[in-house]
C-alpha positions as CSV (number, residue, x, y, z in Angstrom):
1,M,-5.7,125.8,80.7
2,R,-8.5,127.2,83.0
3,W,-9.5,130.5,81.2
4,A,-13.0,129.6,80.7
5,L,-13.8,128.9,84.2
6,I,-11.9,132.0,85.2
7,L,-13.9,134.5,82.9
8,F,-17.3,132.7,84.1
9,L,-16.2,133.6,87.6
10,A,-15.0,137.1,86.6
11,A,-18.2,137.9,84.6
12,A,-20.3,139.0,87.6
13,V,-17.6,141.7,88.3
14,Y,-16.0,142.4,85.2
15,V,-16.2,143.0,81.6
16,V,-12.9,141.7,80.0
17,P,-11.8,142.7,76.8
18,D,-12.2,140.7,73.7
19,A,-9.0,138.7,72.2
20,A,-7.1,138.6,75.7
21,P,-6.0,135.3,76.3
22,C,-4.0,133.9,79.1
23,L,-6.2,135.1,82.1
24,A,-5.9,134.4,85.7
25,H,-7.9,135.3,88.9
26,A,-5.3,137.2,90.9
27,K,-2.4,139.5,90.9
28,P,1.2,138.0,90.0
29,S,3.2,137.2,93.2
30,T,5.7,139.7,91.6
31,D,3.1,142.6,91.9
32,I,4.3,145.3,90.4
33,S,1.5,147.6,89.7
34,R,1.9,151.3,90.4
35,G,-1.9,152.5,89.9
36,P,-5.4,151.9,90.6
37,D,-7.4,148.6,89.5
38,V,-9.1,150.6,86.8
39,L,-10.6,148.5,83.9
40,D,-11.3,150.3,80.7
41,T,-14.3,147.9,79.9
42,G,-14.8,149.7,76.1
43,D,-11.0,149.2,74.9
44,S,-10.6,145.6,73.1
45,P,-7.8,145.3,71.0
46,D,-7.3,146.9,67.7
47,I,-6.9,144.6,65.0
48,S,-8.1,146.8,62.1
49,H,-5.2,148.6,61.1
50,T,-3.0,148.1,57.9
51,A,-0.4,145.4,58.1
52,P,3.2,146.9,58.5
53,D,6.2,146.0,56.2
54,I,7.7,143.0,58.0
55,S,10.2,142.2,55.4
56,H,13.4,141.1,56.7
57,T,16.3,142.8,55.0
58,S,18.8,144.4,57.0
59,P,18.1,147.6,58.9
60,D,19.7,151.0,58.5
61,I,21.9,151.0,61.7
62,S,24.1,154.2,61.7
63,D,26.8,153.1,64.1
64,T,28.2,150.1,61.4
65,G,31.4,148.2,61.7
66,S,32.9,146.8,64.9
67,R,32.0,149.7,66.9
68,S,28.6,149.2,68.8
69,A,25.8,151.4,68.9
70,V,24.9,150.0,72.2
71,S,28.1,152.4,73.3
72,N,25.6,155.5,72.3
73,I,23.3,154.7,75.2
74,S,24.2,156.1,78.6
75,P,22.7,155.2,81.6
76,T,20.6,158.3,81.4
77,D,19.4,157.3,78.1
78,I,18.3,153.9,78.6
79,S,16.4,155.5,82.0
80,N,14.9,158.1,79.7
81,I,13.8,155.1,77.2
82,A,12.2,153.1,79.9
83,A,10.3,156.2,81.2
84,A,8.9,156.7,77.6
85,G,6.3,154.0,79.0
86,V,4.9,156.3,81.5
87,A,1.8,154.3,82.1
88,S,3.6,150.9,82.2
89,D,6.2,149.2,84.2
90,V,9.0,148.6,81.9
91,G,11.9,146.3,81.6
92,V,14.3,146.8,78.8
93,A,17.5,145.4,77.6
94,V,20.0,145.6,74.7
95,L,22.9,143.1,74.0
96,D,25.1,143.5,71.0
97,L,25.7,140.0,69.6
98,D,29.2,140.7,68.1
99,T,30.8,142.6,71.1
100,G,28.7,141.2,74.1
101,Q,28.1,144.9,75.2
102,A,24.9,145.2,77.1
103,V,22.9,147.9,78.8
104,S,19.6,147.7,80.4
105,Q,17.0,149.2,82.7
106,H,15.3,147.2,85.3
107,G,16.8,144.4,83.3
108,D,16.3,142.0,86.3
109,Q,12.9,142.8,87.1
110,P,10.5,139.8,87.1
111,F,7.5,139.7,84.6
112,Y,5.3,137.2,83.8
113,S,6.1,135.8,80.1
114,A,2.8,135.5,78.6
115,S,3.6,134.1,75.3
116,L,7.4,134.5,75.3
117,S,7.4,131.4,77.3
118,K,6.7,129.7,73.9
119,L,10.1,130.7,72.7
120,I,11.8,129.1,75.8
121,L,10.1,125.6,75.2
122,A,10.6,125.6,71.5
123,V,14.2,126.0,72.5
124,D,14.1,122.8,74.5
125,A,11.6,120.7,72.3
126,L,13.6,121.4,69.1
127,Q,16.7,119.4,70.8
128,Q,14.3,116.3,70.9
129,P,13.2,114.0,68.2
130,L,10.4,115.8,66.5
131,S,7.5,114.5,64.3
132,D,6.2,116.4,61.5
133,D,3.2,117.4,63.6
134,D,5.6,118.8,66.2
135,Q,7.3,121.0,63.8
136,D,4.3,122.3,63.1
137,L,3.0,123.1,66.3
138,I,6.3,124.7,67.1
139,H,6.1,126.7,64.0
140,R,2.6,128.2,64.9
141,A,3.4,128.8,68.5
142,L,6.3,131.0,67.4
143,S,4.9,132.8,64.3
144,V,1.2,133.3,64.9
145,S,1.3,132.9,68.7
146,D,-0.9,129.8,68.7
147,D,-2.2,129.3,72.2
148,N,-3.8,125.9,71.0
149,A,-0.2,124.5,69.6
150,M,1.3,125.6,72.9
151,D,-1.3,123.9,75.1
152,V,-0.2,120.5,73.2
153,L,3.7,121.2,73.3
154,W,3.8,122.3,76.9
155,T,2.3,119.0,77.9
156,R,3.9,116.9,75.3
157,F,7.5,118.1,76.2
158,D,7.1,118.6,79.5
159,G,7.1,122.5,79.8
160,M,7.7,122.9,83.7
161,D,11.0,121.0,83.1
162,A,11.7,122.4,79.6
163,I,11.6,125.9,81.3
164,G,14.6,124.7,83.6
165,H,16.7,122.9,81.0
166,V,16.8,126.2,79.0
167,A,17.4,128.5,81.9
168,T,20.3,126.3,82.8
169,A,21.6,125.7,79.5
170,A,21.6,129.6,78.6
171,G,22.5,130.9,81.8
172,L,19.3,132.5,82.6
173,T,19.5,133.7,86.1
174,G,15.7,135.2,86.6
175,T,13.9,132.9,84.5
176,H,12.0,129.8,86.2
177,A,8.5,127.7,85.7
178,P,5.5,128.8,86.8
179,E,3.9,128.2,90.5
180,D,1.0,126.4,88.8
181,P,1.8,124.0,85.9
182,S,-1.0,124.7,83.8
183,Q,-0.2,128.5,83.5
184,W,2.4,128.8,80.8
185,G,1.9,132.3,80.5
186,E,2.9,132.5,84.3
187,V,6.4,131.4,83.5
188,V,8.6,134.4,85.2
189,I,11.2,136.1,82.9
190,T,13.5,139.1,82.7
191,A,14.8,141.4,79.9
192,N,18.0,140.8,80.7
193,D,17.3,136.7,80.2
194,M,15.6,137.3,77.1
195,V,18.4,138.7,75.3
196,R,20.7,136.0,76.7
197,L,18.3,133.6,75.4
198,Y,18.5,135.0,71.6
199,Q,22.4,134.7,72.4
200,Y,22.1,131.3,73.3
201,I,19.7,130.3,70.3
202,L,21.8,132.0,67.8
203,G,24.6,129.7,68.6
204,S,22.9,126.8,68.8
205,P,21.6,124.0,66.4
206,V,17.8,125.5,66.8
207,R,18.6,128.8,65.1
208,D,17.6,128.2,61.8
209,T,14.4,126.6,63.0
210,I,13.3,129.6,65.4
211,V,14.7,132.3,63.1
212,A,12.5,131.0,60.3
213,A,9.5,130.8,62.6
214,L,9.6,134.2,64.0
215,S,10.6,135.7,60.5
216,S,7.2,134.3,59.2
217,A,5.2,136.2,62.2
218,T,2.1,137.9,60.8
219,P,0.6,141.1,62.2
220,T,-2.6,139.3,63.2
221,A,-2.3,136.2,65.6
222,A,-4.3,133.0,65.6
223,D,-6.6,134.5,68.0
224,G,-7.4,137.8,66.0
225,F,-4.9,139.8,68.3
226,N,-3.1,142.6,66.6
227,Q,0.7,141.4,67.5
228,A,2.1,144.2,65.3
229,F,3.5,146.3,68.3
230,G,7.2,146.9,69.3
231,L,9.6,145.1,67.3
232,L,7.4,143.5,65.0
233,G,7.2,145.2,61.8
234,V,10.5,146.9,62.2
235,T,12.6,146.1,59.0
236,G,15.7,143.8,59.4
237,A,14.0,142.6,62.9
238,Y,12.3,139.3,63.9
239,A,10.7,138.9,67.4
240,K,8.4,136.8,69.8
241,Q,5.5,139.0,71.0
242,G,3.6,138.3,74.2
243,W,0.1,139.7,75.5
244,M,-1.8,138.8,78.7
245,Y,-4.6,140.2,80.5
246,Y,-4.4,139.5,84.4
247,L,-7.1,140.4,86.7
248,P,-8.1,142.5,87.9
249,S,-6.5,145.0,85.8
250,D,-3.0,144.4,84.4
251,V,-2.3,144.3,80.6
252,Y,0.9,142.6,79.8
253,L,2.7,143.3,76.4
254,H,6.2,142.1,75.5
255,S,8.3,142.4,72.3
256,A,11.7,140.4,72.5
257,G,13.9,139.9,69.2
258,V,17.0,140.8,67.1
259,L,17.7,143.9,65.0
260,G,19.9,143.3,61.9
261,N,21.3,140.1,63.0
262,R,23.4,142.2,65.6
263,Y,21.4,143.7,68.5
264,A,19.2,141.3,71.1
265,V,16.5,143.7,72.4
266,A,13.5,142.7,75.0
267,V,11.3,145.3,76.1
268,L,8.9,143.8,78.8
269,T,5.9,146.1,80.1
270,T,3.0,145.7,82.1
271,S,0.2,148.5,82.4
272,P,-2.1,148.4,85.4
273,T,-4.5,150.4,83.6
274,G,-6.5,147.6,82.1
275,S,-6.4,149.6,78.8
276,W,-5.0,147.7,75.4
277,T,-4.7,151.0,73.9
278,T,-2.6,152.5,76.8
279,A,-0.4,149.6,76.8
280,R,0.4,149.3,73.3
281,Q,1.1,153.1,73.2
282,S,3.6,152.8,76.2
283,I,5.4,149.5,74.3
284,N,5.7,151.4,71.3
285,A,6.8,154.7,73.0
286,V,9.7,152.6,74.5
287,S,10.6,150.7,71.3
288,T,10.7,154.0,69.1
289,A,13.1,155.6,71.7
290,L,15.1,152.8,72.0
291,L,15.4,152.0,68.0
292,A,16.4,156.0,67.6
293,K,19.1,155.6,70.1
294,L,20.4,152.4,68.0
295,G,20.1,154.1,64.7
296,V,17.6,152.1,63.6
297,N,14.7,153.5,61.0
298,G,11.7,151.4,61.9
């Protein structure tokens, strides 16, 4: 990937926050920023706070049994939930894996994937013969979101074709490979597709390997980034996190996972502020509002 060259070229104009992988030199073609390109140069990611409880017992879901908690979420509710991320563009989707009932806001809006592409690639790779080294790379890519592991996997398992394979198999209508084959962080995804992807994973032979890797995610990622936001840290949840700084000022934070083995949830966000703190506040506000409607105590 070409991050080092981009950082060198950008240094004369921008001071880029530390621990911000997956940089690029221009706005995405699906430009969704709403505000001015203002970079908060003093706002590097916070990785100092206490690790949350990421145990994986069943959450307290107040609407138990066959009735879906998704039925508690009206169109107005889901609109208000998305609006909680006031400083970010938000796509949010929930799918009841038992009943198939779903609700979303901007569920088909395209976002760059950042590290959520690791989950898509893993689904394809795990359906092929793998060495012990391959298995370890996949585990690291999913648990601590190791970019170096993903670089190897992307090349070894033909990431460009892998994205298309999984999109076709899982019925992902808004997901496609990046325009630049070297930029796996620029896979295009939607919130609706991410919950469909989990539905596919949980009904496939790759289920146990992926769930085990996601369930072992640590608050601090391989690059030192604090990935404890959104769904990561919610009791009874497992999730894949994504983060990316995209020049000149877009901050991507994504969280997509499963709650209590019943609800697939995707919260995708882009903040045009250049501020990691603002972006983190936005995705946490959306996630908290959504969990409250689902009756989950985080």
